[in-house]
C-alpha positions in Angstrom: 8.0 -16.1 32.7 7.7 -17.3 29.2 7.2 -20.9 28.2 10.9 -21.2 27.7 11.8 -19.7 31.1 12.7 -16.2 29.8 11.4 -13.3 31.8 9.1 -10.7 30.1 9.3 -7.0 30.8 6.1 -6.0 32.6 5.0 -3.8 29.6 5.0 -7.0 27.4 3.1 -9.4 29.6 -0.2 -8.8 27.7 1.5 -10.3 24.6 1.1 -13.8 26.1 -2.6 -13.5 25.2 -2.0 -13.0 21.5 -2.9 -16.2 19.7 -0.2 -18.1 17.9 -0.8 -19.0 14.2 1.2 -19.5 11.1 0.8 -18.0 7.7 0.3 -21.3 5.9 -0.1 -21.5 2.1 -3.8 -22.5 2.4 -4.5 -19.6 4.8 -2.8 -17.1 2.4 -4.7 -18.5 -0.6 -8.0 -18.2 1.4 -7.4 -14.6 2.5 -6.4 -13.5 -1.0 -9.7 -14.9 -2.4 -11.9 -12.9 0.0 -14.0 -10.4 -1.9 -13.3 -6.7 -1.6 -16.5 -4.7 -1.0 -17.1 -2.0 -3.6 -16.1 1.5 -2.5 -18.3 4.4 -3.2 -16.2 7.3 -4.5 -17.5 10.6 -3.0 -18.3 13.5 -5.3 -15.3 15.7 -6.1 -12.8 12.7 -6.2 -11.7 10.2 -8.8 -10.2 6.8 -8.5 -8.3 5.3 -11.5 -6.1 2.3 -12.0 -3.0 2.6 -14.1 -0.2 0.3 -15.1 3.3 1.6 -15.0 6.3 -0.1 -16.5 8.2 -2.4 -14.1 11.8 -1.9 -13.3 14.4 -3.7 -15.5 13.2 -7.2 -16.1 10.2 -6.9 -13.6 6.6 -7.1 -14.7 4.5 -3.9 -15.0 3.0 -2.6 -11.7 -0.5 -1.6 -11.2 -1.1 1.6 -9.2 -4.4 3.1 -8.0 -4.6 6.8 -8.1 -7.0 8.8 -5.9 -7.3 12.4 -6.9 -9.5 15.5 -6.1 -11.1 16.8 -9.2 -9.7 20.2 -10.3 -6.3 19.5 -8.7 -4.1 22.6 -8.9 -0.7 22.3 -10.4 2.2 21.4 -7.9 -0.1 19.7 -5.4 1.3 17.3 -2.8 1.3 13.6 -3.3 1.4 10.5 -1.1 2.7 7.1 -2.1 0.6 4.6 -0.1 1.8 1.1 0.7 -1.1 -1.2 1.7 -0.7 -3.5 4.6 -0.5 -7.3 4.7 3.0 -8.2 5.6 3.9 -8.5 1.9 1.9 -11.7 1.8 -1.7 -10.5 1.3 -3.6 -7.3 0.4 -4.2 -5.0 -2.5 -4.7 -1.2 -2.8 -8.5 -1.5 -2.7 -8.4 -2.5 0.9 -7.4 1.0 1.9 -9.7 2.9 -0.5 -11.4 4.8 2.4 -8.1 5.9 3.9 -6.7 6.9 0.5 -9.9 8.8 -0.4 -9.8 10.7 2.8 -6.2 11.8 2.0 -7.2 12.8 -1.5 -10.2 14.8 -0.1 -7.6 16.9 1.7 -6.1 18.1 -1.6 -3.4 15.6 -2.7 -2.9 12.8 -5.1 -2.5 9.4 -3.5 -0.8 6.6 -5.4 -1.3 3.1 -3.9 0.9 0.4 -5.2 -0.3 -3.1 -6.1 3.2 -4.6 -5.3 4.1 -8.3 -5.9 3.4 -10.5 -2.9 5.5 -13.2 -1.2 6.1 -16.1 -1.2 5.6 -16.2 -5.0 7.8 -13.1 -5.3 10.4 -13.2 -2.6 12.3 -10.1 -1.2 13.1 -7.7 -2.7 10.2 -7.8 -5.3 7.7 -5.8 -3.2 10.2 -3.2 -2.2 11.4 -2.9 -5.7 7.8 -2.3 -7.0 7.2 0.3 -4.3 10.5 2.1 -5.0 9.9 2.0 -8.7 6.4 3.6 -8.2 8.1 6.3 -6.1 10.5 7.0 -9.0 7.6 6.9 -11.5 5.7 9.5 -9.5 8.8 11.8 -9.3 9.5 11.4 -13.1 5.8 12.0 -14.0 5.2 14.8 -11.5 4.4 17.5 -14.1 1.9 15.3 -16.0 0.4 14.2 -12.7 0.2 17.9 -11.5 2.4 16.9 -8.5 5.2 18.9 -6.9 8.1 16.5 -6.8 9.4 18.2 -3.6 6.0 17.6 -1.9 6.0 13.8 -2.0 5.5 11.6 1.1 5.6 7.9 1.6 3.2 6.2 4.1 1.4 3.0 4.6 -0.1 0.5 7.0 1.9 -2.4 8.3 4.0 -3.2 5.3 
């Protein structure tokens, strides 16, 4: 039984051990200030930051591109959405994951989307969708095949 008398399915009984906490403004500010360790970029790969125009009336959006050097034309691409529940996080937290995808022969574009609560829904979603549209529109310049584009992420 739960605290309120509800009965849990047997598969969910372990959830009672998950600690309860709240995303308070001080906790969010603290986590956002934690330093990001520098990432070593392996040979044969490049990491660059770009700023793309925001959607109508929205600020510009930073994207982080992970690419293999000598990328052939019409290569696949991956739009990566970092985790953090739309409250915390930035593309750099997933550098190792994105570099591993790039090592396999694709461009990875990770979006530094706006975070809540300063930017409520749908700001983050708009930024990510706008980045997807930008990748598609800039596919030839990015050496990406627009029909070989995937969207993936962790948590968010």
